[in-house]
N, C-alpha and C positions, 0 to 999 in steps of 0.2 A: 499456358500449356507451354513447353519450349519448341523452339524452332526447327524443324529439321533439315538434319543439314545433310547435301548432297557430296559425299567424301570424289576428294579430285585424287591423284595420283601423287605421291609421296607431300601430300597436306601433313604442315604441323599444325599441331593441336595446343592451345595457349588457353582456352577457356574449357568448360564443358560442354558437351558437343553429344547430340542424340543424330544419328544418323537416320535417314529417309531409306523406309523397307525397299529393298531391292538388290539387284547384284550387279559387282564393279569390279571393274579388270584393272586393278590396280598393282603394276607389277613392281612399282616403289615402296607399295606399303604407307602406314602411316606413321608418324612421330608422334608421342607426347611431349613436349619439351618445355612446359611448367609442373611444378608441385602443385597438388592439391585438386588437380584436372582429373574431371569425369568421361569416359568415352562409354555412351550406350549406344550400342550397334545396334540395338531396336529389331533384330532379326535380319538386321543386314548380313548380306556376304560377299567378302572381297575376295578375288582371286588371283594369286600371283601367274607368273611367267615361268614354267619351266622347272619347279620348285627350286629355285632361287630366292635371295632375300629375305625377308620380314616379313610377315603382314602388320603387326606392330611391334613398333620399336620403343622401349620405356630406359633412357637412361641417365642415370645418377639423379634420381628423381625420389620424393617425399608424397606419402598419400595420394597417389595415382589408383583409377577404380578403372577396369576392362570389365565389361560385361555384356550378356548378351548379341554377341556378334558371332557370325561363323565365319571361318578362315579357311581358304583351301590352296594347294597348289605352291606354297612356299618351303625353302629350306627349314626358317623354325617359325613357326605361325606368330607367338604372341613370344619377346625376347625382351627380357626385362633385365639389366646390369646393374650392381652396384648403388641398388636402392632397400627404402625401407618402409615400409606402412602401404605396402601393395595390396590391395585386391584384385583378382580374377577371378571372376564371378559367373557361371551358367553360360561361358561360350562356347561352341563347338569348332574345334579345332581337329580339321583331316585331313588326311594326302598329302601331307608333308615329304620331303625327300625320302626316300628308301633304298637301299641297295639291295642289289638283286640278287634273289636265291635262285638255285642254292649253292653257289659257288663262293659265300662267304659266311668264313667262320666269324664270329664278331671279336672284337676288342673289349674286354671290359676295361680296362685300363689305360683308354684314350684321356688326355687330358681337356679341358675346357674349351682352349683354343681349336682342338679337333674334334669336337663333340659332333656326334653324328646327329640326322634330321631329327625332329621331332615336334609335336603338336605346341607343348609349353616349355620354353628355357628359362632358369633361372639362375643366376650368377651373379655370387656375394650380396644375397638379397638377404633380410633380417627383417623381423618381426611384421612378418605377413599372410596372406591368407589367399591358398586355391581352391576353391569350391563350386562345386557342382558340375564341374565340365564335363564335355564330353571329348576324347580324346583319341576315339576309336580306328582303326583301319588305315593303321601307317607306320612306319619302321617304331616310334619312340612315342608314348605318350606323355609324361611329365619327368623334367630331368631339371636333378637339382645339384648345382655345384657351389661350394663354396658359401653353403644358405645356412643359417641358423634360426631359433624359432619361427618357422613355416608350419602353417598348418594346410595341410593337404588331406582333404574330405570331402565325400558324396561325389567323388569324380569316375566315371566309366573310362579305363583304361584299358579296354579288351580289346582283342584279336588285331593287336599287333605283332610284327614279326620282331622285335625286338625287344625292348623293356615298357612294360606298362608305366612301373615309376623307377628312376633311377636316383640315389643319394650319392652322391663324390665327394669327399672331405666335408659332410655337412653333418652336424649334430644339433641336437636339442630340439630337433622339429618332430612335428604329432601327425601322423598317417593313419588315416583313423578311418571306417566304414567308406574303404573305395571298393570296387571292383576291376579288376585286371585280371580276368579267365581268358585261356588261350592265345598269350604269349608265348608263340614259337618260330622255330624254322627249322627246317632240314637242309643239313650241308654233305653234300658229296663231292668226292674229287676222283680224281682217275677217270682212265679213259671206259672203262667201264663201272664206276662208281663204287669201287672196290672200298673208298673210305666211305663212311656214312655214319653222321650224328644227328639223332632229333630231338634238337634242342640248339644245339651249337652257339651255347651260352646266351640264349634267350632265356628272360625272365618274367615272372609277373612283378618283382620287386629285387633290385639289385643294390648293394648296399656296400661299398666299397671304399677302400685309401681314408684312413681315419674319420670315417664316420661313426661316432658315438652318443651314446645317452640320448638315443630317439625311441620315442614309443609306437609303435607299431600298433595296431588293434582294430582287431572287429573288419578285417577285409576279405575281401574274398579273392585267393589268387591260384585259382585251380586251372587245370588242365594245360600248363605251361610248361616250359623248356627245363626250368626248375619255379616252384613258388618263389622262396626266397634265395638269394644268392648273394651271401654274404664272405669275401674275402680279406684279409688281411696281412698279404704277403705277395708285393708288388712282383711283375713277371722279370722288373730290374734287378732282383735280388735285395728290397727293400722291405724292411717291416711297416707297414701301416696299420696295425690292427684297428678292429671295429670293435670297441669296448662296450660293456657297460647298457648296451642296447634291451628293452622290453619288446616282446614278440605275444600277445594277448588276443586270445578267441578268435585266431585268422584259421581258414580252411585252405591247405594248400595242396589241397588231393588230386588226382590223377595226373600228377606229371610223369612220363618216358622215366623221368631221373630221379628228381630229388624235392622231395617235399621244403624241407627247410635245408637248406644248408650254411654254415658255420663255420670256417676253419680260421686257423692261426691266430684269433682272438679269444680275449678274456672276460668272466662275468656277465656273459649274454644270458639270459634269463626267456625262456618259452615256457608260456603256461595257460594251459586250457584251451590249445591247438586240436586243430584235425590234420593229418597227416595221415591217410587213406590211401591204398592201388595205384604205389608209386615204385619207384626199384628200390628206394630207400624214401622211409620218413624222416630221418634227423641225420645227416653226415656232420661230424664236427670233428673231424680230423686236424690236431696239433692244438687244440683248444683245451683252453684251463678255466678252470671256475665255473664252468656252466653247468646252468641248472636247465632239466625238463622235467618240468613238475605237471601234472594233470593234465597230459595230454592223451587224446584218441589215437592211437596208432596200432593202422589194422589192414589187411588186405598187400603190404608190402614185399615185395617179390624176393629181395634179397635180404633185408634187416629191417625192424623197426626202426634202431638207433645204432648208428655204428661209429664208432671212435678209434683210429688209431692213432697212436703215441700223446694220448691224451693226459692230464692229471688232475686230480684235485676236481670232478667232475662230479654232480649230483644228479640221480633218475631218480625220482619217486613219485607214486602215487598215480602214476601211469595205468591207461589199460590197452595189452598188447594181444592182437588176436588175428591167426593167420599170417602171420610175417614168417618169412624164409627165419631168419633168428630174430626173435624179440630184440636183445641189445648182442651186440657184439664189440670185443674188444680187441684189440692186437698190435703189436710191433712187427715191422716190416722188416725183413732180413738185410743184414748191412750192406749186402754187395747191392742193392738196388743205388742206381744211381741219381734218381733224384731224394731215396730217403738220408743218403752221406749229405747232398744237400742240406737239407733243412736242419738237418742237426748239426751241422757250423752256427746256425743262425738262433737254431732254438736247442741248446744242450739239454736243458730240463728236461725237454720232450724225447730223451734218447729211450726212456722209459715210458712206459704205459703203467701208471700209478696211482693207488689213492681215488679210485671212484668210485662211489658209494650207490647201490641199488637197492632201496629200500621203498618197501610199502606198495610195489607195483602187483600187478595182475597179468599172469602169464597165462593163456588158453588156445589149444589149437595151435600152438607155432611147430613148426620143423626143429629148431633150440630156442629154449625160452633166453638163454644166455649162454654164449660161448664167447670164451676169451682165449688166446693162444699167442704163442711167441714164435714167429717164423724161424724157420732153420736152413741154416747156409754152412759154405765150409768154415767160416768162421763164428757160428756159434758157440757159447760159451757160458748159457746157460739160462735158466731162464729170466727175460727182462719183464713180464708179468707180472705184477706184485702188490702187497696193502692194497686188495679189493673185501668190499662188505658188501655181501649180499643177506640180508638181512630182511625178516617179516614180510618175504613177498607171499604168496598163492604162484605155484604152480602147478596147473594142472592139464591134462588131457593132453599135454604134446609129444613131439617123439622123442625128444632128451629133453630133461629139466636144466641142470647145470652142467655142462661139458666145460672143464678146463683144460688147457693142455700148455704145459713147460710152464705152469705159474706157479709160483711161491707166495709164503707170508701173506694168507690170504684167509676169511671167513665166509662159509656159507650156512648160515646162521638162525634158528628161530622163525623158519621158512614152512610154509606146506607143501608138501610135495605131494602128489597124489596124480595116480593113474595116464603116470607117463609110459610111453609105448616100449620104446627100449630101454630107457634107464633113467632113474629120477636125479642122480650125482654120478658126472664121470669122469674122473681124475686120469690124465695121460702125463706122465714124465713129469709130476708135479711135486713138489716138498712143503712141509710145513702149513696144510689146508686143514684148517678146524670144523668138520661137519656134524658139530654138535648140536643138539636141541631141535633136529629139524621132527615136524609132525609128515612119517612116509609111513606106504601102504607097507 
């Protein structure tokens, strides 16, 4: 049987260590300083001082394991840098540094050097595992900066006021079977709270800044600021797309904002997810070659799938029920300052085009499908075009398909029945083929 060790403040570990159960005040934490070392907390609790420092530090190490440890009241509970083959298993890390609410709107673009506090912080880590940890009740659960091929699985990152899990410049990771429910905060500003935001960029899963080719599967990401928040255009006006990610069998429902947001990025695949009872199910603005396939999209107040200035996207095999709009596609007015800026960086997204809406079922929505070009003083004709609405069932909606200032598109071979106001409604459109539909 291994000797049980009573930890001392600032202790450096160079061999396998099993702690004696107990509660230990260690403001300078523990440091693992040799490759291949295993630290088994054995249920021991180490406590920091005033949310500063690191509970366990691992720097430039290989094949280190930290398990069965409880950590509280540090800036970062477990901190790992520039390491490989690390296993962080079955720890409870909580009550780390947290910004006050409600007067802080989060900055999702902070680099690793300025990272917020959190339970488990990894920077430059490869080929590692973060499995079975409890990282609830703090600002952030698990933070990955510049990490590749890390498996993050079976963790509970719920009830945090910032991010359940963050990927920043991190690719080819597996995020699977985690729970990150109720990751939200409220922001107010002004003497009478006239500026208010429920969410304030908190989210269950945040993916930013060139984080690509990740697999996000079987996670519960509910009742958070967003379920997933993926962004590919930096606030400093730099293109940093997050491409080729797979989102499969996740639940992002019950957000006050968006279940799945993915903007300014390409070739992301959303398959068999649940996006229900949010403001938006999917917000995919300025994205391209994105696929939304086989999802349950129900009860979203504004829209099930919303894409502004997108192109070559595919929406197929989904169920849309009781949404404000099932799918809405549009181009903003030229006069909007933000739109002008985005068009400078994404001229290929000046129009909205080549979106394929195929084989979906739309029932009891206000609009099943709505597309439009906004008008302003510089309006020069339809800039939504070459849409293909084919082989869908549009049943018992208020309006089946409404196109406003759309051109050169197909609405073909759909079943369009029992829609209250209109099956197909065209306003200011040209060259729309509406042949071969089954209609009342």
